[in-house]
C-alpha positions as CSV (number, residue, x, y, z in Angstrom):
1,M,140.5,129.4,6.9
2,C,140.3,127.7,2.7
3,Q,138.1,128.9,0.4
4,M,136.6,127.1,-2.3
5,G,134.1,126.5,-5.3
6,D,131.0,124.2,-4.7
7,G,133.4,121.7,-8.0
8,T,136.0,121.4,-5.2
9,T,134.3,119.0,-3.2
10,N,134.4,116.3,-5.9
11,I,138.3,115.9,-6.5
12,G,140.3,114.1,-4.6
13,A,142.2,116.5,-3.5
14,W,139.2,117.6,-1.3
15,H,138.4,114.9,0.5
16,E,142.7,113.8,1.7
17,S,142.7,117.3,2.6
18,L,139.7,117.1,4.8
19,N,141.1,114.0,6.3
20,I,144.3,115.3,7.2
21,A,143.4,118.4,8.5
22,K,140.6,116.0,10.8
23,L,144.0,113.3,11.7
24,W,146.7,116.0,12.1
25,N,144.0,118.4,14.3
26,L,144.8,121.2,12.4
27,P,142.5,124.9,13.2
28,V,140.9,125.4,9.1
29,V,138.1,126.1,7.9
30,F,137.1,125.0,4.7
31,V,135.0,127.5,3.2
32,V,132.6,126.1,0.4
33,I,130.8,128.5,-1.8
34,N,128.1,127.2,-3.5
35,N,126.4,128.8,-6.1
36,F,125.1,125.5,-7.4
37,T,126.6,124.8,-10.5
38,G,130.0,123.6,-10.9
39,M,131.3,125.1,-14.5
40,G,128.4,123.9,-16.3
41,T,126.7,120.6,-13.9
42,T,124.4,121.4,-11.3
43,V,126.0,120.4,-7.8
44,E,122.4,118.1,-7.9
45,M,124.1,116.0,-11.3
46,S,127.4,116.2,-9.2
47,S,127.3,115.2,-6.2
48,A,125.4,112.5,-4.0
49,E,125.3,115.0,-1.1
50,P,124.3,117.8,-2.4
51,E,124.8,120.0,1.1
52,L,128.4,120.1,1.0
53,Y,128.4,121.1,4.9
54,K,127.2,117.8,5.1
55,R,130.1,116.0,4.1
56,G,132.7,117.1,6.2
57,A,131.0,113.7,8.3
58,A,133.1,111.5,6.6
59,F,135.9,112.8,8.4
60,R,134.3,113.6,11.8
61,I,134.5,117.4,10.3
62,E,131.3,119.6,11.3
63,G,130.0,121.4,9.0
64,E,127.2,124.1,8.9
65,R,125.6,125.9,6.3
66,V,125.4,129.8,6.2
67,D,123.4,131.9,3.4
68,G,125.8,133.3,1.9
69,R,123.9,136.4,0.4
70,D,123.3,136.7,4.1
71,V,127.2,139.4,4.4
72,L,126.2,140.0,7.9
73,A,125.6,136.0,8.3
74,V,128.3,135.2,6.2
75,R,130.9,137.1,8.8
76,D,129.6,136.0,12.5
77,T,129.0,132.5,11.3
78,A,133.0,132.4,10.4
79,T,133.8,134.4,12.9
80,R,132.8,131.8,14.2
81,L,134.2,129.0,13.3
82,V,137.6,130.6,13.2
83,E,137.5,131.5,16.6
84,R,136.1,127.3,17.3
85,A,139.2,126.3,15.5
86,R,141.7,128.1,17.4
87,E,140.3,127.0,21.0
88,E,139.4,123.7,20.0
89,Q,142.2,122.9,17.4
90,T,140.1,121.0,14.9
91,P,138.6,121.7,11.5
92,F,135.2,123.0,10.2
93,L,133.4,123.0,7.5
94,L,131.3,126.2,5.8
95,E,129.3,126.4,3.0
96,A,128.3,130.2,2.2
97,W,125.6,129.2,-1.2
98,S,125.0,132.0,-3.2
99,Y,124.3,132.5,-6.7
100,R,126.8,132.8,-9.8
101,Q,124.6,136.0,-12.0
102,K,127.4,135.1,-14.7
103,G,128.9,132.6,-16.5
104,H,132.4,130.5,-14.9
105,S,134.6,132.6,-17.2
106,V,134.2,135.4,-20.0
107,V,134.5,132.0,-21.8
108,D,131.1,130.6,-21.0
109,P,127.8,131.9,-22.2
110,A,125.8,129.7,-19.1
111,K,123.1,128.4,-21.5
112,Y,123.5,125.3,-19.5
113,R,120.6,127.3,-17.4
114,T,116.9,129.1,-18.6
115,D,115.9,132.4,-19.3
116,E,114.2,132.1,-15.4
117,Q,117.3,130.7,-13.8
118,R,119.5,133.4,-15.0
119,E,117.0,136.5,-13.9
120,S,116.3,134.9,-10.9
121,A,120.1,134.7,-9.7
122,R,120.5,139.0,-11.2
123,A,117.0,139.5,-9.3
124,E,117.8,142.1,-5.6
125,E,117.0,139.4,-3.7
126,N,119.1,137.2,-4.7
127,D,122.2,140.1,-4.7
128,P,124.2,140.2,-2.0
129,I,125.2,143.6,-2.9
130,V,121.9,144.8,-3.3
131,I,120.6,142.9,0.2
132,F,123.6,144.4,2.1
133,D,122.9,148.1,0.7
134,A,119.2,147.8,2.2
135,Q,120.0,146.6,5.5
136,L,122.6,149.8,5.9
137,A,120.4,152.1,4.8
138,K,117.7,150.8,7.3
139,A,120.0,150.9,10.5
140,G,120.8,154.8,9.1
141,I,124.5,153.7,8.6
142,L,124.5,154.3,4.5
143,T,123.1,157.5,3.2
144,D,122.3,158.4,-0.8
145,D,125.7,161.2,-0.4
146,L,127.8,158.1,1.6
147,R,126.8,155.5,-0.4
148,D,128.0,158.3,-3.8
149,E,131.1,158.3,-2.6
150,I,132.0,155.2,-2.3
151,A,130.9,154.3,-6.0
152,A,133.6,157.2,-7.0
153,S,135.9,155.5,-4.5
154,V,135.7,152.0,-6.1
155,K,135.1,153.4,-9.4
156,A,138.3,155.7,-9.3
157,E,140.6,153.4,-7.5
158,V,139.8,150.3,-9.7
159,T,140.2,153.4,-13.0
160,E,143.6,154.2,-11.5
161,A,144.6,149.5,-10.6
162,A,143.5,149.6,-14.9
163,D,145.9,152.0,-15.6
164,F,148.7,151.5,-13.9
165,A,148.5,147.4,-15.3
166,E,148.0,149.0,-18.9
167,N,150.9,151.4,-18.9
168,S,153.3,149.2,-16.7
169,P,155.6,147.5,-18.8
170,K,155.8,143.2,-19.9
171,P,157.9,141.4,-17.6
172,D,160.2,139.9,-18.8
173,V,159.7,136.1,-20.0
174,S,162.5,134.8,-18.0
175,T,161.4,135.4,-15.2
176,L,158.2,133.0,-15.5
177,F,159.5,131.1,-13.4
178,D,160.7,133.4,-10.3
179,Y,158.5,133.2,-6.9
180,T,157.2,129.1,-7.9
181,Y,158.6,127.8,-5.1
182,A,159.1,129.8,-1.3
183,T,162.1,128.1,-1.8
184,P,164.9,127.0,-4.2
185,V,163.6,123.2,-5.7
186,P,166.3,120.8,-6.7
187,N,165.9,120.0,-10.3
188,E,163.3,122.9,-10.6
189,S,163.0,122.9,-15.0
190,R,163.1,126.0,-16.4
191,R,163.1,125.6,-19.9
192,M,160.6,127.3,-21.5
193,P,158.1,126.2,-24.5
194,A,160.3,127.0,-27.6
195,D,163.9,125.4,-25.6
196,P,165.3,122.5,-27.3
197,V,164.7,120.0,-25.8
198,F,168.1,118.4,-25.4
199,A,170.7,121.0,-24.8
200,E,173.4,120.9,-27.9
């Protein structure tokens, strides 16, 4: 599976990847997470075909769209497409739509969305976690005690990870390029920003 955001579907590398995947019959499921806004531009303003799962048709790649707020629907659709990709040795395109609750990054105040759009994105009926919680509770799988236990466990795990990161030594600058490539690359540059362009 290869996952990306909706904005990726307008760059050349995405089209090239779909083209070669179909030419070579690669068993890849391209998963597009469509939150309707690539950075600060709506999908409708940037994509001539805003129903992104249809865009695989140019490469004869079958596509499907699923409600990304529905955890079980996403699981079932993704499982089915992965199985078909393996059995039929061909790529598929899966578009899962949902709402981005905040800006694109920590420096994005999302002022390009109206207050109504922000409130709608944060509404409980659009929150996948709240929806899945209700499904599990209705099925008798999730109790209040279990929910509290899970929340405490997650909080402890996140706290432990944050503490580990805060208390770890900073990596040596000389290791900046380590693991950039899986194998050695001829003429690979390891020049640091402060290094002279021409060695003396």
